[in-house]
Every structure is written in structure tokens, then in C-alpha cells.
Wavefront OBJ file of the C-alpha trace (Angstrom):
o trace
v 125.894 106.829 112.538
v 126.539 105.183 115.839
v 124.894 101.840 116.442
v 124.963 100.653 120.062
v 126.677 97.359 120.616
v 124.716 94.526 122.105
v 125.778 93.459 125.585
v 128.251 90.643 126.146
v 126.212 89.473 129.139
v 125.869 85.671 128.776
v 122.428 85.648 130.373
v 120.983 88.168 127.890
v 122.698 86.458 124.973
v 121.475 82.941 125.673
v 123.785 79.953 125.661
v 126.513 79.184 128.140
v 128.816 82.178 128.071
v 128.283 82.965 124.410
v 128.246 86.700 123.637
v 125.474 88.391 121.708
v 126.105 89.238 118.053
v 127.406 92.698 117.263
v 124.906 95.098 115.650
v 126.224 97.201 112.758
v 125.144 98.792 109.499
v 125.222 96.453 106.507
v 127.915 96.840 103.834
v 127.941 95.703 100.206
v 130.113 92.723 101.151
v 127.203 91.326 103.210
v 125.189 90.642 100.048
v 125.817 86.880 99.818
v 125.240 86.196 103.495
v 122.061 88.300 103.570
v 120.686 86.641 100.421
v 121.287 83.198 101.965
v 119.716 84.313 105.283
v 116.686 85.638 103.365
v 116.265 82.321 101.532
v 116.758 80.185 104.666
v 114.270 82.150 106.784
v 111.555 82.725 104.172
v 108.086 81.600 105.310
v 104.483 82.613 104.769
v 104.381 83.194 108.533
v 105.986 86.570 107.842
v 106.490 87.038 104.094
v 104.023 88.120 101.426
v 106.627 88.343 98.662
v 107.435 85.215 96.613
v 110.178 82.988 97.974
v 113.595 84.334 96.899
v 115.394 82.078 94.466
v 119.040 81.096 94.353
v 121.217 83.788 92.817
v 118.596 86.494 93.420
v 120.401 89.644 94.607
v 119.638 90.963 98.077
v 120.567 94.586 97.398
v 119.086 96.605 94.514
v 118.256 100.261 93.750
v 115.484 100.272 96.402
v 117.207 98.048 98.970
v 120.577 99.641 99.771
v 123.096 98.422 102.368
v 122.578 101.589 104.442
v 118.898 100.631 104.907
v 119.904 97.552 106.913
v 121.182 96.830 110.366
v 122.764 93.396 110.725
v 123.625 91.223 113.679
v 126.995 89.600 113.182
v 128.231 86.586 115.155
v 132.024 86.513 115.254
v 132.069 82.770 114.512
v 129.513 82.505 111.692
v 129.023 86.005 110.239
v 125.663 87.707 109.697
v 122.852 85.968 111.579
v 120.070 88.560 111.337
v 118.974 91.754 109.651
v 116.446 94.550 110.010
v 115.481 96.971 107.228
v 114.734 100.545 108.390
v 113.584 103.168 105.888
v 111.372 106.236 105.522
v 107.920 104.858 104.581
v 107.487 107.460 101.778
v 109.632 110.207 100.203
v 107.175 112.921 101.343
v 108.604 115.761 103.480
v 105.478 115.685 105.654
v 106.313 112.029 106.483
v 110.030 112.570 107.237
v 109.505 112.166 110.992
v 108.598 108.476 110.573
v 110.813 105.451 110.020
v 109.393 102.066 109.132
v 110.735 98.589 109.742
v 110.256 96.725 106.480
v 111.848 93.392 107.229
v 113.358 91.463 110.097
v 114.915 88.022 109.816
v 116.936 85.939 112.314
v 118.744 82.704 111.461
v 117.410 79.643 113.276
v 120.817 79.228 114.981
v 120.523 82.699 116.553
v 116.919 82.584 117.761
v 116.201 82.814 121.460
v 119.338 84.875 122.096
v 117.741 88.358 122.070
v 119.003 89.174 118.586
v 115.679 90.506 117.231
v 115.175 92.580 120.378
v 118.696 94.054 120.013
v 118.002 94.918 116.367
v 114.688 96.590 117.292
v 116.398 98.702 119.947
v 119.239 99.622 117.568
v 116.637 100.577 114.931
v 114.888 102.865 117.411
v 118.215 104.522 118.234
v 119.065 104.924 114.566
v 115.631 106.359 113.775
v 116.081 108.928 116.568
v 119.505 109.862 115.185
v 117.822 110.447 111.813
v 115.347 112.819 113.454
v 112.367 110.447 113.527
v 109.778 110.709 116.252
v 107.761 107.621 115.240
v 108.607 104.060 114.321
v 106.107 101.859 112.490
v 105.865 98.375 110.990
v 103.457 95.924 109.449
v 103.138 92.340 110.661
v 100.944 89.504 109.525
v 98.089 88.775 111.912
v 98.976 85.086 112.242
v 102.577 85.828 113.293
v 101.931 85.692 117.038
v 105.617 85.473 118.091
v 106.545 88.637 116.173
v 103.499 90.514 117.419
v 104.353 89.601 121.016
v 107.967 90.750 120.542
v 106.877 94.072 119.018
v 104.390 94.654 121.822
v 107.062 93.904 124.416
v 109.253 96.542 122.706
v 106.569 99.230 123.027
v 104.712 98.886 119.695
v 100.916 99.091 119.808
v 98.391 97.935 117.231
v 97.217 101.042 115.384
v 95.166 99.390 112.683
v 94.195 96.118 111.099
v 93.467 95.415 107.451
v 91.328 92.268 107.708
v 92.011 89.519 105.174
v 94.509 91.711 103.300
v 96.641 88.811 102.013
v 95.805 85.340 100.687
v 98.636 83.063 101.830
v 98.509 79.301 101.350
v 94.758 79.500 100.725
v 94.039 81.451 103.915
v 93.158 85.158 104.247
v 95.549 86.819 106.668
v 95.225 90.217 108.377
v 97.834 92.931 107.905
v 98.442 94.466 111.360
v 99.822 97.992 111.538
v 101.874 98.738 114.641
v 103.719 101.825 115.810
v 105.357 103.580 118.665
v 106.665 107.002 119.583
v 110.401 107.493 119.952
l 1 2 3 4 5 6 7 8 9 10 11 12 13 14 15 16 17 18 19 20 21 22 23 24 25 26 27 28 29 30 31 32 33 34 35 36 37 38 39 40 41 42 43 44 45 46 47 48 49 50 51 52 53 54 55 56 57 58 59 60 61 62 63 64 65 66 67 68 69 70 71 72 73 74 75 76 77 78 79 80 81 82 83 84 85 86 87 88 89 90 91 92 93 94 95 96 97 98 99 100 101 102 103 104 105 106 107 108 109 110 111 112 113 114 115 116 117 118 119 120 121 122 123 124 125 126 127 128 129 130 131 132 133 134 135 136 137 138 139 140 141 142 143 144 145 146 147 148 149 150 151 152 153 154 155 156 157 158 159 160 161 162 163 164 165 166 167 168 169 170 171 172 173 174 175 176 177 178 179
């Protein structure tokens, strides 16, 4: 699989002359860094799963390295990830890929990293023969919803009050786009 590299244009990367992280497929050796990133970015703004604990593995039989694209900063290592998988094992659903997780370290935010991961995911999905890309986002996560909309995703459905997070009912927003 070929994953496009993010540009080294300082303006698109943010920061004075600092290049954008390189996008690549995850490898087993990323486990520790990804687990730490998952713990450090966890929030009910975007997560419905319980907070990951120390020592909890990142990869397992359902979450394999090849399901993840990572953004790697040459100075600090992995700073972001995106999980891209078929939403079901059904043959009639094989034309769809779903984003099931996106996290960016605080130190890498505002540099176009999430946008680069979304574009790389669309390219990867096309390479896998997909014609649609979907995701689910919590209704109260306005920054993520705005990013997804800017990248061509449209709201295709809303499950009102689907999750109870911190004592508040939160919508589950279904978004998708054609590839």
C-alpha cells in the first residue's frame, strides 16, 4: 500500500519552518506510543469507551497494526493515528471503509495532521476498492464535525441521545462521503 507523504510546506504544517509529520501504516513496534497517545488524548468529547488504563494493550485481535495510519514526527515519534476498517465482514458492504478512531497529540494540533490523516485514509480506502467512507462522531464534538465537513463528509443520520456521557445525553452523528 502506498500512503502519500504529507507536504513539507511550513505554512501547511504550522510552526516556523517545521515540517508536517510523515503519514505511514502502523507497525507492531508502535504499540507503546499509540497506547500512550490513546491515554493522553482520551476525553468524553470524542470517546464512548471507558478511559484506557496504564498497561492496557493498544493492539489486539480486532485492532491490528494494519488497520491504523499514523502520523510520525521525526523528533518525537507517533503524534496521531486514524483507524480505518471495513464496517462489517459482509461482502455486500465491502465497498465501504469506516473511520473508527482519530487522535492527535496536543503538541501536534493545529498543524494539519488530522486533515492529512483523513486524506491518506481516503486514498487508502480507494486503493482497497472502496467507493464510500463513513464515520461516527459525537454530536457535541463541534471541532471534529467541522473538520469532517471541510473534508467532504456530510451528515447522513443522527441517533438522538444515543450515549449518556458525564450525565448528559449525546447524539451519535453518522457522516459519510463518496470516494
